[in-house]
C-alpha positions as CSV (number, residue, x, y, z in Angstrom):
1,M,0.0,0.0,0.0
2,M,2.9,2.4,0.8
3,L,4.4,1.7,-2.6
4,V,1.1,2.4,-4.3
5,V,0.6,5.6,-2.3
6,S,4.2,6.7,-3.2
7,A,3.7,6.0,-6.9
8,L,0.4,7.9,-6.9
9,T,2.0,10.8,-5.1
10,L,4.8,11.1,-7.6
11,L,2.5,10.7,-10.5
12,G,0.2,13.4,-9.1
13,L,3.1,15.7,-8.6
14,Y,4.2,15.3,-12.2
15,V,0.7,15.7,-13.7
16,A,-0.1,18.7,-11.5
17,Q,3.2,20.5,-12.5
18,H,2.6,20.0,-16.2
19,R,-1.1,21.0,-15.9
20,A,-0.2,24.1,-14.0
21,A,2.4,25.1,-16.5
22,R,0.0,24.4,-19.4
23,D,-2.9,26.4,-17.8
24,V,-0.7,29.4,-17.0
25,Q,0.7,29.4,-20.6
26,E,-2.9,29.3,-22.0
27,D,-4.0,32.1,-19.7
28,L,-1.0,34.2,-20.8
29,R,-1.7,33.5,-24.5
30,R,-5.3,34.5,-24.0
31,D,-4.2,37.7,-22.3
32,F,-1.9,38.5,-25.2
33,Q,-4.7,37.8,-27.7
34,L,-7.1,40.0,-25.8
35,E,-4.6,42.8,-25.8
36,L,-3.9,42.4,-29.5
37,A,-7.7,42.5,-30.2
38,A,-8.1,45.7,-28.1
39,L,-5.0,47.2,-29.9
40,H,-6.5,46.4,-33.3
41,R,-9.9,47.8,-32.4
42,L,-8.3,51.1,-31.4
43,Q,-6.1,51.1,-34.5
44,D,-9.2,50.5,-36.7
45,L,-11.1,53.3,-35.1
46,R,-8.2,55.7,-35.4
47,N,-7.5,54.6,-39.0
48,A,-11.2,55.2,-39.8
49,A,-10.9,58.7,-38.4
50,V,-7.6,59.3,-40.3
51,A,-9.3,58.0,-43.5
52,D,-12.1,60.4,-43.1
53,R,-9.8,63.4,-42.7
54,S,-7.5,62.2,-45.5
55,T,-10.4,61.6,-47.8
56,A,-11.7,65.1,-47.2
57,L,-8.2,66.5,-47.8
58,A,-7.9,64.4,-51.0
59,R,-11.1,66.0,-52.3
60,N,-9.6,69.5,-51.8
61,A,-9.4,71.2,-55.1
62,R,-6.3,73.1,-54.3
63,I,-4.5,69.9,-53.2
64,H,-5.5,68.1,-56.4
65,A,-4.5,71.1,-58.5
66,A,-1.0,71.2,-56.9
67,L,-0.5,67.4,-57.5
68,E,-2.0,67.1,-61.0
69,D,-0.4,70.4,-62.3
70,N,2.9,69.6,-60.7
71,A,2.7,72.8,-58.7
72,L,4.5,71.2,-55.7
73,D,5.5,74.5,-54.2
74,L,1.8,75.1,-53.4
75,L,1.2,71.5,-52.0
76,Y,2.3,71.9,-48.4
77,P,1.1,75.5,-47.9
78,N,-2.4,74.4,-49.1
79,A,-2.3,71.2,-46.9
80,Q,-1.1,73.2,-43.9
81,E,-4.4,75.0,-43.4
82,E,-6.4,71.7,-43.8
83,L,-4.2,69.8,-41.3
84,R,-3.7,72.6,-38.8
85,D,-6.0,71.1,-36.2
86,L,-4.6,67.6,-36.8
87,M,-1.1,68.8,-36.1
88,R,-2.1,70.7,-33.0
89,D,-1.6,68.8,-29.7
90,E,-4.8,69.2,-27.8
91,G,-3.4,67.3,-24.8
92,G,-6.2,64.8,-24.5
93,A,-5.6,61.1,-24.3
94,D,-8.2,60.5,-27.0
95,A,-7.1,63.4,-29.2
96,L,-6.1,62.6,-32.8
97,H,-2.7,64.3,-33.0
98,A,-0.2,63.7,-35.8
99,R,3.5,64.3,-35.2
100,F,4.3,64.8,-38.9
101,Y,2.9,64.4,-42.4
102,R,4.5,64.1,-45.8
103,F,3.3,63.7,-49.4
104,L,4.6,61.0,-51.8
105,D,4.8,61.5,-55.5
106,G,3.5,59.2,-58.1
107,H,6.6,56.9,-57.8
108,G,6.4,56.6,-54.0
109,A,9.2,59.0,-53.2
110,V,8.9,61.6,-50.5
111,I,8.1,65.2,-51.6
112,P,10.2,67.4,-49.1
113,P,8.3,70.2,-47.4
114,P,9.6,73.7,-47.7
115,T,9.3,74.4,-43.9
116,D,9.1,72.5,-40.6
117,D,5.3,73.1,-40.3
118,A,4.8,69.5,-41.5
119,G,6.8,68.1,-38.5
120,Q,10.5,67.7,-38.2
121,L,12.2,64.5,-39.6
122,L,15.8,63.7,-40.1
123,P,16.9,62.7,-43.6
124,N,17.3,59.0,-42.7
125,E,13.9,59.1,-41.0
126,Q,12.2,60.8,-44.0
127,K,13.7,58.2,-46.3
128,Q,11.8,55.4,-44.4
129,L,8.5,57.0,-45.5
130,A,9.0,56.2,-49.1
131,Q,7.3,53.2,-50.8
132,P,8.5,51.1,-53.8
133,S,5.1,51.9,-55.5
134,L,1.9,53.6,-54.6
135,S,-0.9,51.2,-53.4
136,P,-4.6,51.9,-53.7
137,R,-5.0,50.6,-50.2
138,M,-4.1,52.3,-46.9
139,Q,-0.7,51.2,-45.7
140,T,0.6,51.0,-42.1
141,G,4.2,51.1,-41.1
142,Y,6.5,51.9,-38.1
143,L,9.2,54.5,-38.2
144,L,12.4,54.3,-36.0
145,R,13.5,57.6,-34.7
146,E,16.6,58.6,-32.7
147,D,16.4,61.2,-30.0
148,E,19.4,62.3,-28.0
149,R,17.3,62.9,-24.9
150,I,15.0,59.8,-24.8
151,G,16.8,57.4,-27.1
152,T,15.2,55.3,-29.9
153,T,11.4,55.7,-30.3
154,V,8.8,54.3,-32.7
155,D,6.1,56.3,-34.6
156,E,3.2,54.6,-36.4
157,M,2.8,55.7,-40.1
158,I,-0.5,55.6,-41.9
159,A,-0.2,56.1,-45.7
160,V,-3.5,57.1,-47.4
161,P,-3.7,57.1,-51.2
162,I,-4.9,60.2,-53.1
163,Q,-6.6,59.4,-56.4
164,S,-7.0,61.6,-59.4
165,T,-10.4,63.2,-60.0
166,E,-10.0,62.7,-63.7
167,T,-8.5,59.2,-64.1
168,G,-9.2,57.6,-60.8
169,E,-5.5,56.5,-60.6
170,V,-3.4,56.9,-57.5
171,I,-1.3,60.0,-58.0
172,S,0.0,60.6,-54.5
173,A,-0.2,59.5,-50.9
174,L,-0.4,61.3,-47.6
175,V,1.7,59.8,-44.9
176,L,0.7,60.7,-41.3
177,G,2.8,59.9,-38.2
178,F,1.2,59.1,-34.9
179,P,2.3,57.8,-31.5
180,P,1.7,54.0,-31.4
181,V,-1.6,53.0,-29.9
182,E,-1.3,51.6,-26.4
183,T,-3.7,49.6,-24.3
184,A,-4.0,49.1,-20.6
185,G,-4.6,45.3,-20.7
186,H,-3.4,43.0,-18.0
187,R,0.2,43.9,-18.0
188,S,0.4,45.3,-14.5
189,G,-1.2,42.2,-12.9
190,A,0.6,39.5,-14.9
191,G,4.0,41.2,-15.2
192,M,3.6,41.5,-19.0
193,M,6.1,43.7,-20.8
194,S,5.2,44.8,-24.3
195,G,7.2,46.5,-27.1
196,I,7.4,46.9,-30.9
197,L,10.0,45.0,-33.0
198,V,10.8,46.8,-36.4
199,Q,13.9,46.5,-38.6
200,N,15.4,44.0,-36.2
201,K,15.3,46.6,-33.4
202,L,13.1,45.9,-30.3
203,Q,11.7,48.9,-28.4
204,L,11.1,47.3,-25.0
205,S,12.0,49.1,-21.7
206,G,13.8,47.2,-19.0
207,F,16.3,45.3,-21.3
208,D,19.7,46.2,-22.7
209,A,20.5,46.3,-26.4
210,A,22.1,42.9,-26.4
211,T,19.0,41.2,-25.0
212,G,16.8,43.2,-27.5
213,Q,19.1,42.0,-30.3
214,R,18.8,38.4,-29.1
215,I,15.0,38.6,-29.0
216,A,14.9,40.1,-32.5
217,Q,17.1,37.2,-33.8
218,E,14.9,34.6,-32.3
219,V,11.7,36.2,-33.7
220,A,13.4,36.5,-37.1
221,K,14.2,32.7,-37.2
222,I,10.5,31.9,-36.8
223,T,9.1,34.6,-39.1
224,N,11.5,33.5,-41.9
225,H,9.4,30.2,-42.0
226,G,6.2,32.1,-42.7
227,A,4.6,32.6,-39.2
228,G,1.4,34.5,-39.7
229,Q,-0.6,33.8,-36.5
230,P,0.5,34.7,-33.0
231,R,3.5,32.6,-32.0
232,S,5.2,31.9,-28.7
233,F,8.4,30.3,-27.3
234,S,10.4,30.2,-24.1
235,L,13.5,32.2,-23.6
236,A,16.0,32.6,-20.7
237,I,17.0,36.2,-20.1
238,A,19.6,37.0,-17.5
239,G,19.0,33.6,-16.0
240,T,15.3,34.2,-15.7
241,P,12.9,32.1,-17.8
242,H,10.4,34.1,-19.9
243,L,7.5,33.2,-22.2
244,L,7.5,35.4,-25.4
245,F,4.5,36.0,-27.7
246,F,4.6,38.0,-30.9
247,K,2.4,38.8,-33.9
248,R,2.8,41.1,-36.9
249,L,1.1,44.5,-36.6
250,N,1.0,45.5,-40.3
251,P,0.2,42.5,-42.5
252,Q,-0.1,43.1,-46.3
253,S,1.9,46.4,-46.0
254,Q,4.7,47.6,-48.3
255,Y,6.5,49.0,-45.2
256,P,8.9,46.7,-43.3
257,P,7.2,44.2,-41.0
258,A,6.6,45.2,-37.4
259,Y,5.6,43.0,-34.6
260,E,4.0,43.4,-31.2
261,V,6.2,41.5,-28.7
262,C,5.1,40.6,-25.2
263,L,7.3,39.0,-22.5
264,Y,6.1,37.2,-19.4
265,P,8.5,36.3,-16.6
266,L,8.0,32.7,-15.5
267,T,9.4,33.2,-12.0
268,Q,5.9,33.1,-10.5
269,L,5.1,29.9,-12.3
270,R,8.3,28.3,-11.1
271,A,7.6,29.4,-7.5
272,R,4.1,28.0,-7.9
273,Q,5.5,24.7,-9.1
274,R,8.0,24.5,-6.2
275,H,5.2,25.3,-3.7
276,L,3.0,22.6,-5.3
277,R,5.8,20.1,-5.1
278,T,6.3,20.8,-1.4
279,Q,2.6,20.4,-0.7
280,F,2.5,17.1,-2.5
281,L,5.5,15.7,-0.8
282,G,4.0,16.6,2.6
283,A,0.8,15.1,1.5
284,G,2.6,12.0,0.5
285,A,4.3,11.7,3.9
286,I,1.0,12.0,5.6
287,L,-0.5,9.4,3.2
288,L,2.3,7.0,4.1
289,L,1.7,7.5,7.8
290,V,-2.1,7.4,8.0
291,G,-2.7,4.9,5.2
292,F,-5.1,4.6,2.4
293,L,-8.1,6.2,4.3
294,A,-6.2,9.4,5.0
295,S,-5.0,9.5,1.4
296,H,-8.5,9.0,0.1
297,L,-9.9,11.8,2.4
298,L,-7.1,14.2,1.5
299,S,-7.4,13.6,-2.3
300,H,-11.2,14.2,-2.0
301,R,-10.6,17.5,-0.2
302,L,-8.0,18.6,-2.8
303,S,-10.3,17.8,-5.7
304,Q,-13.0,20.2,-4.6
305,P,-11.0,23.5,-5.1
306,V,-9.9,22.2,-8.5
307,E,-13.5,21.5,-9.6
308,T,-14.6,24.9,-8.3
309,L,-11.7,26.5,-10.2
310,A,-12.7,24.7,-13.4
311,V,-16.3,25.8,-13.1
312,A,-15.2,29.4,-12.5
313,S,-12.8,29.3,-15.4
314,E,-15.5,28.0,-17.8
315,K,-17.8,30.8,-16.7
316,N,-15.0,33.4,-17.3
317,R,-14.3,31.9,-20.8
318,A,-18.0,32.1,-21.7
319,Q,-18.2,35.7,-20.5
320,A,-15.1,36.6,-22.5
321,R,-16.5,35.0,-25.7
322,E,-19.8,36.9,-25.2
323,A,-18.0,40.2,-24.7
324,E,-15.8,39.6,-27.7
325,A,-18.8,38.8,-29.9
326,K,-20.4,42.1,-28.8
327,L,-17.3,44.0,-29.6
328,V,-17.1,42.4,-33.0
329,T,-20.7,43.3,-33.7
330,T,-20.2,46.9,-32.6
331,N,-17.1,47.2,-34.7
332,A,-18.9,45.9,-37.8
333,E,-21.7,48.4,-37.3
334,L,-19.2,51.3,-37.1
335,Q,-17.5,50.1,-40.2
336,R,-20.8,49.8,-42.1
337,S,-21.7,53.4,-41.0
338,A,-18.3,54.7,-42.2
339,R,-18.7,52.9,-45.5
340,F,-22.2,54.4,-45.9
341,S,-20.9,57.9,-45.4
342,A,-18.1,57.4,-48.0
343,D,-20.4,55.7,-50.5
344,A,-23.1,58.3,-50.1
345,S,-20.7,61.2,-50.5
346,H,-19.3,59.7,-53.7
347,Q,-22.6,58.3,-55.2
348,L,-24.9,61.2,-54.4
349,K,-23.0,64.5,-54.1
350,S,-20.8,64.1,-57.2
351,P,-23.8,63.3,-59.6
352,I,-25.7,66.3,-58.2
353,T,-22.8,68.6,-58.7
354,V,-22.4,67.4,-62.3
355,L,-26.1,67.8,-62.9
356,R,-26.1,71.4,-61.5
357,A,-23.1,72.3,-63.7
358,G,-24.9,71.0,-66.8
359,L,-28.0,73.0,-65.9
360,D,-26.0,76.1,-65.3
361,S,-24.4,75.6,-68.7
362,L,-27.8,75.3,-70.3
363,L,-29.1,78.4,-68.5
364,A,-26.1,80.4,-69.9
365,R,-27.0,79.6,-73.5
366,E,-28.8,82.1,-75.6
367,G,-31.7,81.6,-78.0
368,L,-33.8,79.2,-75.8
369,P,-37.5,79.9,-75.3
370,T,-38.4,81.9,-72.1
371,D,-40.3,78.9,-70.6
372,S,-37.2,76.8,-71.0
373,Y,-35.2,79.2,-68.9
374,E,-37.9,79.1,-66.2
375,E,-37.9,75.3,-66.2
376,I,-34.1,75.1,-66.1
377,S,-34.1,77.6,-63.1
378,S,-36.6,75.4,-61.4
379,L,-34.5,72.3,-61.9
380,I,-31.4,74.1,-60.5
381,H,-33.4,75.0,-57.4
382,Q,-34.3,71.4,-57.0
383,T,-30.7,70.3,-57.2
384,Y,-30.0,72.7,-54.3
385,R,-32.8,71.1,-52.3
386,L,-31.4,67.7,-53.1
387,T,-28.0,68.8,-51.9
388,G,-29.5,69.9,-48.6
389,V,-31.1,66.4,-48.2
390,V,-27.7,64.7,-48.9
391,E,-25.9,67.0,-46.4
392,D,-28.5,66.3,-43.7
393,L,-28.3,62.5,-44.3
394,L,-24.5,62.5,-44.2
395,L,-24.6,64.5,-41.0
396,L,-27.1,62.1,-39.5
397,S,-25.0,59.1,-40.6
398,R,-21.9,60.6,-39.0
399,M,-23.8,61.0,-35.8
400,D,-25.1,57.4,-36.0
401,A,-21.6,56.1,-36.5
402,G,-20.3,58.2,-33.5
403,K,-17.8,60.1,-35.7
404,L,-19.2,63.7,-35.3
405,R,-16.8,65.6,-33.0
406,L,-18.0,68.8,-31.3
407,N,-15.9,71.8,-30.7
408,L,-17.5,73.0,-27.5
409,H,-17.1,76.5,-26.3
410,K,-19.3,79.4,-25.1
411,V,-21.9,80.6,-27.5
412,D,-24.3,83.5,-27.1
413,L,-27.6,81.9,-28.0
414,A,-29.5,85.3,-27.9
415,H,-27.1,86.7,-30.6
416,L,-27.4,83.5,-32.6
417,V,-31.2,83.7,-32.6
418,A,-31.1,87.4,-33.6
419,E,-28.9,86.6,-36.6
420,W,-31.3,83.8,-37.9
421,V,-34.4,86.0,-37.2
422,E,-32.8,88.7,-39.4
423,D,-32.2,86.1,-42.2
424,I,-35.7,84.6,-42.0
425,C,-37.3,88.1,-42.1
426,A,-35.3,89.0,-45.2
427,L,-37.1,86.2,-47.2
428,P,-39.9,87.5,-49.5
429,E,-42.4,84.9,-48.2
430,S,-41.8,86.2,-44.6
431,S,-42.7,89.8,-45.3
432,D,-46.1,89.5,-43.7
433,L,-45.0,87.6,-40.6
434,K,-44.8,89.2,-37.2
435,V,-41.8,88.1,-35.0
436,E,-42.1,88.6,-31.2
437,S,-38.8,88.0,-29.3
438,D,-38.4,87.9,-25.6
439,L,-34.7,87.1,-24.9
440,P,-32.2,88.5,-22.4
441,E,-29.3,90.6,-23.7
442,C,-26.9,87.6,-23.4
443,L,-27.7,83.9,-23.1
444,W,-24.5,81.9,-22.8
445,I,-24.6,78.2,-23.6
446,A,-21.9,75.5,-24.0
447,G,-22.0,74.2,-27.5
448,D,-20.6,74.1,-31.0
449,R,-21.6,77.3,-32.8
450,K,-22.0,75.6,-36.2
451,Y,-24.4,72.9,-35.0
452,T,-26.3,75.0,-32.4
453,G,-26.8,77.4,-35.3
454,L,-28.2,74.6,-37.4
455,V,-30.7,73.7,-34.5
456,V,-31.9,77.4,-34.4
457,Q,-32.1,77.6,-38.2
458,N,-34.3,74.4,-38.4
459,L,-36.7,75.6,-35.7
460,L,-37.1,79.1,-37.1
461,E,-37.5,77.8,-40.7
462,N,-40.3,75.4,-39.5
463,A,-42.0,78.2,-37.7
464,Q,-41.9,80.3,-40.9
465,K,-43.0,77.6,-43.3
466,Y,-45.8,76.1,-41.3
467,N,-47.5,79.5,-40.5
468,Y,-50.5,81.4,-41.7
469,R,-50.2,84.5,-43.9
470,D,-49.9,87.5,-41.6
471,G,-49.1,85.0,-38.8
472,T,-46.9,85.3,-35.7
473,I,-43.6,83.7,-34.5
474,R,-42.9,84.0,-30.8
475,I,-39.4,83.3,-29.4
476,T,-38.6,83.2,-25.7
477,G,-35.4,82.2,-23.8
478,R,-34.5,81.8,-20.2
479,A,-31.6,80.4,-18.2
480,R,-32.4,77.8,-15.5
481,D,-30.2,76.2,-12.8
482,A,-28.0,74.2,-15.2
483,S,-29.6,74.7,-18.6
484,V,-31.0,77.2,-21.0
485,E,-34.5,76.9,-22.4
486,L,-35.4,78.2,-25.9
487,R,-39.1,78.2,-26.9
488,V,-40.1,78.7,-30.5
489,A,-43.9,79.0,-31.2
490,N,-45.9,80.0,-34.3
491,T,-49.4,80.3,-35.4
492,G,-50.5,77.8,-38.1
493,P,-52.7,74.8,-38.8
494,G,-50.9,72.7,-36.1
495,I,-49.7,69.1,-36.2
496,P,-52.3,66.3,-36.3
497,I,-52.6,64.5,-33.0
498,A,-52.1,61.1,-34.7
499,V,-48.6,62.0,-36.0
500,Q,-47.4,64.1,-33.0
501,P,-45.6,61.0,-31.4
502,E,-43.7,60.5,-34.6
503,I,-42.9,64.1,-35.5
504,F,-39.2,63.7,-34.7
505,E,-38.8,60.6,-36.9
506,R,-36.9,60.9,-40.1
507,F,-38.9,61.9,-43.2
508,Q,-42.0,62.6,-41.1
509,R,-43.7,65.6,-42.6
510,G,-46.5,66.0,-39.9
511,G,-49.3,65.8,-42.5
512,A,-48.2,69.0,-44.3
513,E,-47.1,67.6,-47.6
514,E,-48.0,70.8,-49.5
515,V,-45.1,72.6,-47.7
516,A,-41.7,72.3,-49.3
517,G,-39.3,70.1,-47.2
518,H,-37.9,66.6,-46.7
519,G,-38.8,65.8,-43.1
520,L,-35.2,65.7,-41.7
521,G,-35.0,69.1,-39.9
522,L,-36.6,68.2,-36.6
523,N,-34.8,64.8,-36.4
524,L,-31.5,66.5,-37.1
525,A,-32.1,69.2,-34.6
526,R,-33.0,66.7,-31.8
527,E,-30.0,64.5,-32.5
528,L,-27.7,67.5,-32.4
529,L,-29.2,68.7,-29.2
530,R,-28.8,65.2,-27.6
531,L,-25.2,65.2,-28.8
532,H,-24.8,68.5,-26.8
533,G,-26.4,66.9,-23.7
534,G,-29.7,68.7,-24.3
535,E,-33.2,67.7,-25.6
536,L,-35.9,68.9,-28.1
537,S,-39.6,68.3,-27.4
538,L,-43.0,69.3,-28.7
539,V,-44.8,71.3,-26.0
540,R,-48.0,72.2,-27.7
541,S,-49.7,71.9,-31.2
542,D,-53.3,72.8,-31.8
543,A,-55.3,75.1,-34.1
544,A,-53.9,78.2,-32.5
545,W,-50.2,77.5,-31.6
546,T,-47.4,75.1,-32.2
547,E,-44.6,75.4,-29.7
548,F,-41.2,73.5,-29.5
549,L,-38.9,73.6,-26.4
550,A,-35.1,73.3,-27.0
551,V,-32.9,72.7,-23.9
552,F,-29.2,73.6,-24.1
553,G,-26.4,73.2,-21.6
554,L,-25.6,76.3,-19.6
555,A,-22.0,77.6,-20.0
556,K,-19.9,77.8,-16.8
557,A,-19.4,81.2,-15.3
558,E,-15.7,81.0,-15.6
559,E,-16.0,80.3,-19.4
560,V,-18.0,83.4,-20.1
561,V,-15.8,86.2,-21.4
562,R,-17.5,89.3,-22.8
């Protein structure tokens, strides 16, 4: 019996050690994969924002003229104004701040900037931005930079192609440099150390150059055999065993390959194994002394924590899979929204512009009948209305995708309302309307002037359009404890009770189909107010009055500067 108990004890020690090592390695690999997934999601979101900005820059007529007419001396001065806010460091953790930008010519070579406004780069650093040929897809790379104060650093490069408006071919590329995306992850708890390996140089704090070179050589041996998925291997550094994981950060890129490298010291695992060995030896001694009964009871008691741990581990895995599925779904929805904005801009705005240009050309011709000029003028007016619909839809799609960024500052709502009232009263169809305004001299709110002005414009235009001849528009505004209330009321036929609950839905006309419009104004105003932290509601609508209440955030006292 003693021999059986001894054999079982030794076998249990061997199995437990290997199982503990395997479980720890699987946990570490899962942590690494979760960190990579979080890193890639942040990169995708930032790349989408960079693509939007770069696409807008690529559509700039002056940029295209400088590239296509080979007027390269005007290229950087024109781009400087467009990229001024992107190059400005706002100081926020989530701010999209570029350290530098450069343009590539049609052969992939760097076009040097005339000044340092595009970010300072050494000649050897600027040379790393070039590509063997321009690709129609966005390219990601990593730039090694030498700084005498802080040593070697790495910047992430994103190269966005610029296509010709005439041929559709890639004629240039805009390369933007950003600090690498970092994630919080589980590094502090598990002892993880992470860095970037590019051009056989590892940027990983806490290790000397020789150790970094050794790690780079070990990774190169594996990657030379075509390793695509995350790989791992054990490595002894300064006598301490480590587990190393790595995966390429920029697959399918013309830039040199870069890898995310994570190191985990295995000292805790070894200590855990030694502790486990001591426990099993003590248990074996006790089993040899008390016999089979004591060994049976002890093994039963030891199995309970293991079973509990297995159940808890399975629950954690299920929760992790569920959270990852939700993140994948959310990411897919954001990508679909971003693609919709780009497709709508290309498929709707460009044909409308071409149509309007053709109608303007027809209108400029001589010798056409008078009624033809009137019909062409009417068609041109309709193209402007259609452009307004497209702009509203694009703005709504940007808000749905969470890409609309507000530039919040103090705005005088009373002055803003007065400006739009003056514009509304200048219209010929508003000559018989009476406008009653009850606003204080100043009414400060916290908001984006452009979008708060759009809210006021939509409310006043609705009050003007859905009004009687010789009717009245009444505007009142008051500051409350932490908000500002603006009420816009008008005489008119009113909104039918049946459609009042749906009046803020898109393309809802409120039963007034004879009035020009497309049913997006109220929905757009409400969504913009909610983005500001406010709300838009219908207070009253009957045969006498229709009144809307817009609630804005009150500007802080220290922000108000007269």
